[in-house]
N, C-alpha and C positions, 0 to 999 in steps of 0.2 A: 212142139219146139225144134226150130231148123237152127243148128250152131256150126260155126265155123272156128276150127282150132288151128292157128296160125304160127309156124317156129321156124328159126333161122339157122340154129347151130345143131350139133350132132346130139348134145344133151337135150336141148330142145326138142329134136325129132322124137327121140325115146320117149321123154315126158309127154308129148304130143299123142303119142299112140296110146299111152295108158288114160290120159284124160278123155279122148275120144270114145274108148271102151267104156268108159264110166257112163258119159252122157247118152250113149246108144242104148244104155240099158232100158230109158224111160224118153229118150228123144231120137232124133236124127241129126248126127253130126258128121262133119266132112274134114278131112286133115288137108292142110294146104303147108308145104315145107320149100325152103328156099333151095333152088335149084341144086347147090354144091351138098346140099344134106337132106336128101329126100330118099325114098323108098317106094316101091310099086304099089303100095295100098294108099300113097298119098298123092295129091295133084301138085305139080311143082309150079314155081312162080319165080319170076326176076326183078319185079317192081311191086314192093307193098302197098305203095300208093295206089297204083293201077289196080292191084286185088281189092283194097279196102273199097276204092270207087264201086267196084262190080258188087261186093258182099254186103255194105253196109245198110241197103234198104231190101236186098234180098232175105237178111238172115234177122233171126229174134235175139242172138247172142254172138260176139265175136269173143273168142278168147285168144290172146297173145300171149306167148310163150318167149317173152323177149325184154330187154330194158323197157322202162314205161314211155320213155321219150320218143322210142319208136312208135308204138302205138298211138300217142298223142299225135304226134306230125300225121301219121296214116289217116287218122279218122277225122282232124280237125277241119277240113274242107266240106265235110257231110253232116256235122251236128246241126241240128233244125231244132226239135223241142223235145222235151222229156216226155211228151205224151207219144212220140212216135220214133224216137231214137232207140236203137237196139241196147241189151245190155252190152256193156265192154269191160272185160275183165284183163288184167294183165298179171302173168305169173313170170317169175324168173326161173332161168332154165335149169337151177338147182332143186326148183320147187320147195323153196322154203315160205315163201310169201305168196298170197294170192290177193291181189287189189282191185276191186270194183272201180272203174273210173267214170263209169257214165251210165245213167238210168238205173241207180241203185235199188229205186223201190218201183216204179210202174214197169220199167223193163225187167226187173228181178234179177239185176246183178249183184246184190248183195247177198240175197238168199242163195243164188248160184254160186258164188265166192265161198259161201260157209259149207256149202256141200261138197264142193271139190276140195276145200282144204282138209275136211274132216277124211275124204277117201284117201289122199295122197299124203297125210301127216303133216301138212303146211299150217302157217299162222294167217288167217283171214285178218286183212287190213282194213276194217269199216270205219269210215269218218262220218257218216250220216248221223246227225244230232240225236233224233228221236231213237236210232237203234244203239247207239251208244250207251244212251241213258236208259235204256230199255223201256221207252213210253210209247203209246200208241201213235203209229204212222198212218194217216188216212190212204195215201198211196199204196202201202202194202196192203192193209186191209182190203181195199178194193180189187187189188191185182189178185190176191189170193180167194177172193168170194167172186169173183167174175163178174165184177160191177165196173160199169164205164163212168170215168172220172170227166164230167161236163165242164168242170171250172178250175183249171189248175191254180188260178188266183184264189179262189175260196179253198182249195186244199191246201195252199200255202198258210193262210190266215188259220186254219184249224190247226197244223203243226205247230204253228209259233204259239197259238193259244194254249196247246197241250204243254209247251215247254215252259210256258209263264204260269202253269198253274191253275188255268181258267178250266171250269166244268164245260163239257162238250155235250149239247143236246142231242139226242137221238129220236127221229119218228121213222118208223119203218112198216110197209104193208106185210112184211114176212116176219116170221118167229126168228129171234135172235139169242144165240147161245153165248155163254161166256164172254158176257159184256164188261169190259175192264173199268176199275174204279175212275178213271178219266172221263168215262161217258156217262150220261145221265138221261133218264126217260122224260126229265122235267123240261116241258115245251116253254119254260119261263127264261131258258138258258138265251143268251145274246148271240151265240154262235152256235152251229149245229148240223148235223147230217139228215137227210132225207133220202130213205131207199124205198124207191116206188117206180112207178112208171107215169106219173101225172106230172108233164113238164111245166105246169102253171104254180105248182104247190110250191111255197115257200114259207115254212112253220117258222123260221128264225130270222134275225134281222140279216145275218149271213148265213146263207144256207149252201152246203154242198150237198147236190143233187146226183145221187149214185144209182142210177137205171141198171138192172140187171143184164148181162151179157147172156141171154139164155134163149135166143131165138136160133132154132136151126133151119136151114132153107134146102129142102129136097129138090134136088134138080136132074132133070131129063133131058137130053138134048141130040141133035143129029150130029153125026161125025163131021169135025171141022167146024163147028159153031164158033163164030169168033167171040172173044170176051164182050166185045159192044153189045151184042146181042143178049147175052146172058145178063149183063149188067141191068140192061134196060127193063127185061122183065121182071128180074126179081126187084127192081126199085118200084116198078107198077103195082107189085103186089105187096109191099111193104106200106107204100103209102094208101092203097085200099084198106090195110089192116090198120093204119094210122100207128105203124110201128116204125121207130127210128131205125136207121141202118147201122147205128152204134151199137144196138143190141144184139146184131150177128154175133154168133161164137163159133158156128161151123156150118159148111155144106155137106150134104149127103147126098149119094148116089150109087149105082150098080159098080162093081168092081171093074167091069170092062170099059168103064169111062176113068180109070185112075191114071190114064195117060193123056186125056183129053186136054190139049193146049189151053183152049179158051177157058175151060173150067179151072185148071191149074191158076193160070193168070188171075182169073177172079179171086180165087182165095189168096194168092200171095200179095195182090193190092189192098186187101183187107188184113191181111195176117191172120187169117181164121183157118182151123183145122179143115181138111177134106177127108169125110169119113166114106168108106167105102165098103159094101157087103156083096157077097155072091147072090147070085138067083135064087140059090136054095135058100138061104138065109132070109132074103126077101119074103118068098113064098111061105116062109114058116111064120110071119108075124100075123097075128089075130086081129081082125077088123075088118070093117065094111070099107072096100076102096074102089074107085072107077076102075073097071077092068078093060083092057084093049088086047084084042085077038091079036092084033099087028104087033104089038109090043111084047107079047108073050112069044109070039113066034121068032121074033129077033133078037130077045135078050134072054129068055127063059123065066121071065116074070112078067105078070099081067100089068104090073105098075110100079114105076121105079120112084117117082117123087115123094108119093104119099108114104108108100111102103118104107122107104128108106130113112124119112123123119120119124115115124115110130118106131123103126128099128133103133134109132140112134137113143132112144129112150125119152123123146119128146112127146107130149100131147098134141095131137093135130089140131090145129086152130085155123087155118086155111086151106080148104081142098085144092085139088089140081087146077090149075090154069094153063092154058097154053097159047103162045104167041111166037110166030116166026122161027118154028122148030125148038122153040124152048118150053118145057114144061116145068113149073114150079109148086111148091107145096110149104106152108110154113107151119112149124111145130114150137112149142116151148116146154123148155126142160125145167123141171122142179128147181125152185131156189130154197136153198138153205143157208142160213147167215150163220157163220161162227167166226168170233173175234180171235178165237186162238188158232185158227187154219193158218197154215203156212204154204208159200208158193213153192210150186215144183213137188 
C-alpha cells in the first residue's frame, strides 16, 4: 500500500511523523507538510487542493492530520467510485480521533483507522452500519481475502440483507474457514455469494460474484519500454489464458527493473504490487524454465518472467511469451478463504 500523510500545523507535523513511521512498518508512506510547518524528512506544499489532485489516484490511502472540512474540500472534486477511490482518513492534530471518510471497506479505511487509533491511543470513529453492528460485510470480506468485487450493486444488496437478518447463501470453488452465522451453504437462499472463476455461474437469484485476485504476471522488458507495450502484451496473454485482468494482484520481475518507468506505470494504473527479486534469488528457483544465454549475460539470470512468477509463490500457468521487446508469463497464487481474516 502506498500512503500519503498530510499535515498543516506544528502539532500535526509531529503526529504525521509518528503515523508515517507506523505505516512504514508494513507499507510505503510519505509525509507532506504545509510549508510553514515542515522539516527535512517531509515534502513541503502550499495548496492542499493541488496536492490532493496529485495524490488521489496515485495512492491507496490519504491520511489528513487536520480538520475534517479541509480534507473533504480537498478530495471532493476527485471522488469517483467506492471501487476505485483510495482510503481517506482524518485525524485531529491532537491525535484524539481517527475518522475514516471514504472507502471504508473496499479501500480499507475502516481497518486502517482502527490500526492507527490503536497505535497512537486514539478513538476510531467508525460509522459503517455493518461494522458498527459487528455484522458480515461483503466489501471487507472480499478485500481481506483478495477477491474482486464485480458488482457493487449486488454487494450493497448483500450488506442490506445481512442487516435485515436474511441468510446469505455461499458457493465456493475453494475451501472456506470460519464461516459466520449470517452465511449458509444452502443453495436455496434468495441472495448469495459465489467465489470462483466461472463468470457465467449465478447460483442465486441475486449473486455477488467474487473471483480471486491471485494472478501474478512475470514481466521482462527492454530498458525504456513504454507502458503501452507492456499493457498490450499482458492483455494478449490474459486473453489467451481466458483470465480477466481484474484478477491481477501483482507483477514480478528482476530487481534491476525496479525503476523501469513503463513497468511502474503499468502497476500504478492497476494499483497492484511490483515484486522484484535479485538474479541470485531467481536462479535459485527450482523448475524447468526456458533459458536464454543473452538474458543470462545481461541480467545474471537465464529467465526473468517465468522465474519471477514462481519465486512469488505462484504456480506457473502460462509459460513465457514474447512480443515487441516484452516477455510475460502468468502464475496463480493459492487461494485460501477465511471469513475472519482482516485487512492490512
